[in-house]
Backbone bond lengths (Angstrom), bond angles and torsions (degrees), N, CA, C in turn:
res aa  C-N    CA-C-N  psi(-1)  N-CA   C-N-CA  omega(-1)  CA-C   N-CA-C  phi
1 M - - - 1.435 - - 1.528 108.22 -
2 D 1.310 116.58 134.10 1.456 122.89 177.62 1.527 108.36 -83.04
3 L 1.342 116.79 106.31 1.454 120.53 -176.11 1.527 112.85 -68.14
4 E 1.311 117.87 -22.29 1.456 120.92 178.83 1.522 112.01 -71.96
5 S 1.323 117.97 -26.01 1.460 119.64 -177.02 1.527 113.06 -109.29
6 S 1.338 116.93 -2.17 1.462 118.17 179.74 1.527 109.55 -84.11
7 S 1.299 115.29 156.78 1.464 119.24 179.68 1.524 109.72 -74.09
8 H 1.317 114.98 168.62 1.457 121.39 179.28 1.518 108.16 -109.00
9 Q 1.311 115.10 138.18 1.460 119.88 179.89 1.520 108.40 -134.84
10 L 1.316 115.96 137.14 1.460 121.95 -179.62 1.516 108.04 -126.32
11 L 1.311 116.62 135.69 1.458 121.53 178.19 1.529 108.08 -114.72
12 A 1.314 116.86 127.64 1.468 121.81 178.13 1.518 108.97 -127.24
13 V 1.319 115.40 124.90 1.462 121.10 176.36 1.520 106.76 -109.11
14 N 1.324 116.02 123.16 1.461 121.20 -176.06 1.523 110.05 -116.62
15 L 1.317 115.53 134.27 1.459 122.61 177.64 1.526 107.03 -117.85
16 Y 1.317 116.20 122.36 1.456 122.36 179.09 1.521 107.48 -115.89
17 P 1.349 118.00 95.87 1.469 119.99 -179.42 1.518 111.19 -62.95
18 L 1.319 115.98 155.42 1.456 118.61 176.50 1.526 107.97 -59.21
19 C 1.309 115.15 148.43 1.458 121.19 -174.20 1.528 108.22 -130.29
20 P 1.334 118.32 121.18 1.458 119.91 -177.81 1.536 113.34 -65.03
21 Q 1.332 117.23 -22.20 1.466 120.66 178.91 1.536 109.55 -131.26
22 P 1.326 117.37 74.01 1.469 120.24 -173.38 1.528 114.56 -62.52
23 K 1.311 117.92 -22.23 1.470 119.94 179.61 1.529 111.56 -72.43
24 L 1.339 117.26 -14.07 1.461 121.79 -179.21 1.524 112.98 -100.83
25 A 1.320 117.76 1.43 1.473 121.05 -176.31 1.525 110.14 -136.26
26 M 1.320 115.23 159.49 1.465 121.94 177.90 1.518 107.12 -131.67
27 G 1.324 116.74 136.53 1.463 120.36 176.76 1.524 110.46 -71.70
28 L 1.319 116.98 -58.43 1.471 124.12 174.21 1.520 107.14 -139.64
29 P 1.333 117.90 133.90 1.466 119.16 179.94 1.528 111.54 -69.82
30 P 1.322 117.01 167.13 1.469 120.55 179.54 1.530 111.46 -56.30
31 H 1.334 115.21 134.29 1.469 121.02 -179.91 1.524 109.32 -163.79
32 S 1.304 115.22 167.65 1.462 121.93 168.87 1.520 106.44 -118.72
33 D 1.308 117.04 155.67 1.463 121.33 -178.62 1.526 110.09 -86.26
34 H 1.324 116.53 152.32 1.462 120.57 -173.23 1.518 114.37 -80.06
35 G 1.276 120.21 -23.97 1.458 122.36 -170.19 1.513 115.09 -81.07
36 L 1.320 114.19 -163.44 1.458 121.19 175.12 1.524 109.59 -80.91
37 L 1.325 115.68 -51.13 1.471 122.17 179.13 1.520 109.01 -138.33
38 T 1.326 116.00 148.67 1.459 121.97 171.30 1.520 107.15 -123.27
39 I 1.313 115.32 131.18 1.460 121.29 176.98 1.521 107.09 -108.78
40 L 1.328 116.12 125.19 1.456 122.01 -173.63 1.521 110.51 -119.12
41 M 1.327 115.25 130.82 1.451 122.34 171.98 1.526 106.08 -116.01
42 Q 1.314 117.16 138.04 1.460 120.40 -178.40 1.519 110.03 -143.66
43 N 1.343 115.11 158.46 1.458 116.51 174.98 1.525 108.46 -74.26
44 D 1.296 117.28 -176.00 1.469 121.43 -169.31 1.522 114.74 -79.79
45 L 1.324 117.77 18.53 1.458 120.36 -179.15 1.518 111.18 -101.72
46 Q 1.303 115.50 139.71 1.454 120.94 175.98 1.527 109.48 -68.76
47 G 1.311 116.71 144.27 1.463 120.95 177.95 1.513 111.41 -177.96
48 L 1.331 116.87 -27.98 1.463 121.13 177.26 1.523 108.68 -79.69
49 Q 1.330 115.21 130.64 1.463 121.00 175.07 1.523 108.91 -129.46
50 V 1.321 116.37 141.48 1.467 121.52 175.48 1.524 108.68 -115.04
51 H 1.320 114.48 149.91 1.463 120.34 178.80 1.524 107.43 -88.63
52 H 1.327 115.91 119.98 1.463 121.01 -176.63 1.523 109.34 -140.95
53 N 1.326 115.90 123.22 1.469 121.78 179.00 1.530 112.85 51.79
54 G 1.342 115.51 41.59 1.459 120.14 175.55 1.511 116.32 83.15
55 S 1.325 118.30 2.15 1.468 121.56 -178.89 1.520 110.18 -129.28
56 W 1.332 115.20 157.69 1.457 121.08 173.57 1.524 108.68 -89.44
57 V 1.316 115.99 125.88 1.458 122.72 -177.23 1.525 108.51 -115.08
58 S 1.331 117.04 125.04 1.462 121.13 177.46 1.521 109.74 -74.64
59 I 1.309 115.29 137.49 1.461 121.88 177.70 1.523 107.56 -98.26
60 N 1.308 116.24 116.82 1.461 120.67 178.37 1.523 108.79 -77.54
61 P 1.331 117.30 117.76 1.462 119.08 -179.01 1.525 111.73 -68.04
62 L 1.308 115.65 132.40 1.459 121.11 174.88 1.522 108.23 -92.45
63 P 1.311 118.49 138.18 1.467 120.31 179.41 1.535 111.08 -58.21
64 D 1.310 115.38 140.88 1.475 122.77 175.07 1.524 112.11 55.48
65 S 1.327 117.54 42.65 1.457 120.59 -179.33 1.523 110.54 -132.61
66 F 1.318 115.22 169.15 1.456 123.35 176.32 1.521 108.42 -121.83
67 V 1.323 116.07 150.33 1.455 122.72 170.57 1.523 106.19 -105.77
68 V 1.323 117.05 133.67 1.463 121.18 178.42 1.522 108.34 -116.26
69 N 1.333 115.74 121.34 1.459 122.22 178.95 1.523 110.07 -108.27
70 I 1.314 115.61 142.46 1.466 121.29 171.54 1.516 107.35 -81.51
71 G 1.340 116.66 135.26 1.458 121.85 -179.00 1.521 112.75 -101.58
72 D 1.335 114.82 176.00 1.467 121.85 -177.32 1.520 113.15 -57.43
73 H 1.318 117.57 -38.92 1.460 118.47 -176.67 1.521 112.90 -72.22
74 M 1.321 117.61 -24.10 1.468 119.62 171.57 1.531 109.03 -70.22
75 E 1.331 116.60 -37.38 1.466 119.81 176.41 1.529 110.76 -63.68
76 I 1.333 116.36 -42.65 1.465 120.22 178.48 1.525 109.95 -63.95
77 L 1.327 116.67 -51.70 1.460 122.14 -177.72 1.523 112.03 -58.07
78 S 1.341 116.57 -38.60 1.467 120.38 -178.18 1.530 112.22 -87.67
79 N 1.334 116.56 6.94 1.466 122.78 -179.94 1.533 111.17 56.29
80 G 1.333 115.08 38.38 1.454 120.73 176.65 1.512 115.08 86.77
81 E 1.326 117.42 -1.26 1.468 119.89 179.36 1.536 110.88 -65.03
82 Y 1.329 116.35 -41.60 1.462 121.96 174.92 1.520 107.04 -107.86
83 K 1.307 117.36 124.65 1.462 122.55 -176.72 1.519 110.67 -93.97
84 S 1.332 115.73 136.97 1.459 118.74 174.28 1.518 108.80 -66.78
85 V 1.311 115.32 153.85 1.465 121.92 -172.68 1.526 110.03 -90.93
86 L 1.323 116.08 119.59 1.462 121.27 172.93 1.527 106.99 -80.99
87 H 1.317 116.06 122.14 1.461 119.86 -176.32 1.527 110.28 -145.96
88 R 1.320 114.95 168.85 1.458 121.43 177.08 1.526 108.10 -150.62
89 A 1.324 116.00 168.81 1.463 121.46 176.09 1.519 108.04 -121.89
90 V 1.316 115.68 130.34 1.461 121.00 177.64 1.525 109.14 -111.30
91 V 1.320 115.07 156.70 1.463 120.95 179.04 1.528 108.66 -96.98
92 N 1.322 115.10 167.68 1.463 119.24 -179.89 1.525 109.77 -137.84
93 E 1.315 115.35 168.65 1.462 119.93 -177.73 1.524 113.28 -99.58
94 R 1.333 117.12 4.05 1.476 120.19 -176.27 1.516 113.37 -91.99
95 A 1.344 117.39 -45.60 1.463 119.75 -172.86 1.524 110.12 -163.12
96 T 1.319 115.31 173.90 1.458 121.80 177.44 1.525 109.61 -79.86
97 R 1.309 115.78 133.17 1.465 121.64 177.61 1.520 108.62 -105.57
98 V 1.324 115.82 141.47 1.459 122.32 177.63 1.522 108.37 -126.16
99 S 1.324 115.94 136.42 1.465 119.69 172.69 1.519 108.67 -133.53
100 I 1.313 114.88 145.43 1.466 121.91 175.95 1.516 106.34 -125.15
101 A 1.330 115.48 117.05 1.463 120.93 -177.70 1.520 109.28 -116.45
102 T 1.303 115.78 137.52 1.452 120.30 173.10 1.527 107.57 -124.49
103 A 1.330 114.29 118.72 1.461 120.97 -178.73 1.524 108.55 -98.17
104 H 1.313 115.23 134.23 1.466 121.40 -178.15 1.520 108.75 -115.02
105 G 1.328 115.75 131.47 1.455 119.98 -179.62 1.512 111.75 -144.60
106 P 1.318 115.75 -178.74 1.466 120.73 179.94 1.529 110.46 -75.37
107 P 1.331 118.07 176.19 1.468 120.16 174.52 1.531 110.19 -57.03
108 L 1.321 116.63 149.04 1.463 121.27 -176.11 1.527 113.63 -57.52
109 Q 1.325 117.88 -35.81 1.469 120.79 -177.25 1.525 113.36 -87.90
110 K 1.311 117.62 -2.30 1.465 122.07 -178.31 1.529 110.48 -71.19
111 V 1.330 115.71 129.57 1.458 120.69 173.57 1.527 106.49 -86.99
112 V 1.319 115.44 120.26 1.462 120.44 -178.31 1.526 108.25 -99.58
113 V 1.314 115.12 127.19 1.461 123.77 178.36 1.521 107.58 -133.97
114 P 1.327 117.53 163.84 1.458 118.08 173.19 1.528 110.30 -57.69
115 A 1.320 116.32 137.25 1.467 121.63 -178.99 1.525 109.67 -60.53
116 L 1.319 116.06 125.19 1.467 120.57 -177.78 1.524 112.24 -57.89
117 E 1.331 116.34 -34.79 1.461 119.71 179.32 1.528 111.19 -59.72
118 L 1.327 116.67 -39.42 1.461 120.48 179.30 1.522 111.46 -72.67
119 V 1.324 116.22 -40.38 1.463 120.21 -179.76 1.524 109.99 -62.21
120 H 1.339 117.31 -46.48 1.465 121.00 -178.09 1.529 112.04 -72.61
121 R 1.337 116.57 -44.58 1.463 119.82 -177.36 1.520 111.76 -64.50
122 E 1.310 116.55 -40.98 1.464 120.98 -177.27 1.531 111.22 -86.73
123 N 1.336 116.16 -7.26 1.457 121.45 -179.07 1.536 110.78 53.52
124 R 1.342 114.37 43.58 1.465 121.32 177.49 1.513 108.43 -119.65
125 P 1.304 118.35 138.25 1.470 119.47 176.79 1.527 110.29 -67.31
126 P 1.319 116.97 156.67 1.467 119.53 177.13 1.528 110.54 -59.24
127 A 1.317 116.27 137.90 1.464 121.69 179.70 1.528 112.02 -91.74
128 Y 1.346 116.85 -13.68 1.457 121.40 -175.84 1.521 110.72 -137.18
129 C 1.334 115.21 147.70 1.471 121.40 171.05 1.524 107.80 -78.11
130 G 1.311 115.90 158.12 1.455 119.77 175.19 1.519 110.74 -75.34
131 I 1.313 115.74 149.94 1.463 121.73 176.98 1.523 108.08 -152.33
132 K 1.344 115.95 142.33 1.460 119.20 174.94 1.522 108.28 -66.16
133 Y 1.308 114.87 138.65 1.460 120.09 -178.96 1.526 110.57 -55.87
134 K 1.325 117.34 -42.15 1.460 122.01 179.87 1.527 110.91 -60.44
135 E 1.322 117.66 -41.53 1.466 121.33 179.98 1.531 110.84 -66.50
136 Y 1.316 116.64 -36.63 1.462 120.36 178.35 1.527 110.21 -65.52
137 I 1.328 116.88 -43.79 1.469 120.52 178.23 1.523 109.85 -62.12
138 E 1.346 117.29 -43.14 1.465 120.67 179.08 1.527 110.81 -62.37
139 L 1.322 117.32 -40.30 1.460 121.46 177.19 1.527 109.82 -60.90
140 Q 1.321 116.48 -46.02 1.463 120.34 -178.67 1.526 111.50 -65.83
141 H 1.313 117.41 -39.11 1.463 120.24 -176.72 1.522 112.95 -79.21
142 S 1.328 117.84 -14.43 1.463 120.62 -179.21 1.527 112.69 -93.20
143 S 1.314 117.58 -0.67 1.462 121.87 -177.33 1.520 109.60 -130.76
144 P 1.319 116.95 155.82 1.470 118.89 174.61 1.528 110.35 -65.03
145 L 1.329 116.13 147.86 1.458 119.83 176.04 1.522 108.39 -62.72
146 D 1.324 115.59 129.79 1.465 120.20 -175.69 1.519 109.31 -150.83
147 G 1.312 115.84 75.74 1.456 119.77 178.29 1.521 111.87 61.22
148 K 1.321 115.56 -134.88 1.465 121.20 179.59 1.524 110.06 -106.90
149 S 1.325 116.80 32.93 1.456 121.78 -174.58 1.530 113.41 -62.03
150 F 1.317 118.14 -24.52 1.461 120.06 -177.51 1.528 110.45 -69.73
151 L 1.319 117.83 -32.58 1.469 120.21 175.89 1.519 112.01 -65.60
152 T 1.326 116.84 -29.92 1.470 118.97 179.85 1.524 111.45 -66.29
153 H 1.337 117.51 -24.67 1.464 120.55 178.55 1.522 112.34 -65.95
154 I 1.331 116.79 -26.13 1.472 119.22 -176.79 1.516 112.58 -117.83
155 S 1.335 117.01 6.89 1.469 120.11 176.90 1.528 109.53 -69.92
156 I 1.312 114.30 144.28 1.472 119.57 177.24 1.513 108.29 -98.53
């Protein structure tokens, strides 16, 4: 397998123990994922919230289902047509929550830029500078999670 041309995949398993005072703790702060898509499997406990119209909305987990989030690189590739999902994880006082997320992205050395076809067809200038996927991941992992702040580093 040619590792330079294969996609990148990351698996994250998160354990959120029950918390007697959930208003004083956060499972994961607000952030967007770096990849193209993230597929999330979770147990039947509420904890995932998405930011929608200025408010945090709890996502009720459906049994035997997956949640699919659009990541930052899909936003870059689509020149902002598809927005990455700002989300967070909260803890609860009832039980332990488990989530398994797998993020899918381009090869690590791939420079991701807005698709030229979209830029030309829509007659819109690129909204983002190009960046190697690996460099974007390093940027995200070297800083505290803070909303969609990593996209602002490459916004034009």
